[in-house]
C-alpha positions, 0 to 999 in steps of 0.5 A: 331883592335882598337875596338877589343882592347877596347872590350878586355879592357872592358872584363878585367876590368869587369871580376869579375862582369861578373864571378859573373853574370855567376855563378848566371845564372848557379846556377839558371839554375841548381836549376831549371833543377834539381828541387832542393828543396828550403829548400836545395838550393834556387835559386837566384830567390827565394832569390830575392823573400825573399827580395821583401816580407821581405825587411822591416824586413831585413832592420830593422835587417841590421840597427842594425848590421851596427850600431854595426859594425860601432861603434865597428870599430870606437872604434877599430881605436882609440884603435888600434892607441893608441896601435900602438903609444905606441908600436912604441915609446917604445920597452919595451912596444912593447915587453910586448904588442905584445905577449898579442895581438897575444894571444888575436887573437889565441882564437876563437871569438866564444869561447870568445863571450859567456863570453862577453855576460855573463859579459855585457848582451845581449844588443848592448854593447857586440856586439860592444866589440866583433867587437872591439876585432876582429878589433883592432888587424890588425889596431894596428899591421899594424900602428906599422909596418908603424911607426917603418919602417919609413925612419931612415936616414930622421929621423936622418936628421931632428934631426940634423936640430933641428926638434921636435918629433912632426915635425918628426912624422908629416913629416916622420912617419905619411906618412910612416904609412898611407898606412899600416893604410889603409891596416889594416883598410880594413881588420878590416872593413870587419871583423867588419860585421862578428864580429857583426853577430857572437855576434848576433848569440849567443844572441840578440833581432835584427840584421842579426845574429839573423835573420840567427838563426831564419831562420835556426830554421824555416828551411828557407834556402832562408831567410838564403841565403838572410841574407848571401847576406846582409852580403856580400854586407855590407862587400864589401860596407864598404871595397869600402868606405875605398878604396875610402877614401884611394885614397882621403887621400893618392893619392900618394900611388901607391897601393891605 
């Protein structure tokens, strides 16, 4: 009975991985049985061959995309925290900035990206700016919500005890905002890769986005799927890094 329970527990814990492996096996089997042309739908084995023969090229493009997304994400964190501080500190500032921030997110990035490229050229800078535009919003809004929703009774108590604004921020508001910060950061982290790739689609010399456009132009579906695989791996990887950081920094958070 105990062995059966352990087996069931193992299956439940690894169910996502098992499901992915099963889907890959079905995908490979169907493409082989149905003789699906590679230019329409390559099987996993064909995608693996792309990595084997082009790993240096893919790696060089990956470096560029990772650099753009990480720099953009770091800037987004700073910008998001600054916005959150001012919006949580003064209601008037929040009323002014909140609708502007919402409007900035209603315009598709694919529509704004060409303008940014026209203004700042086709180098690394416009891709970083696109990442910032995509990523700062979830950080700013989540942290603002965390700061504003801090325990009012605890804040009043600390004021009565003569605590400074810094002390109140450190002891009450910051712990309240940290879980929200990491929630926003997880979203922003996964968006950062997508933002960099979108910028590269529209004009770049290197990066996973330009690798995708060249693959499409040469009708290489296997190379396109390889590029998509890289994007997925990068997005999951950075999400997991943020998740680990959350567990280390705020171990008391039950949702981390």
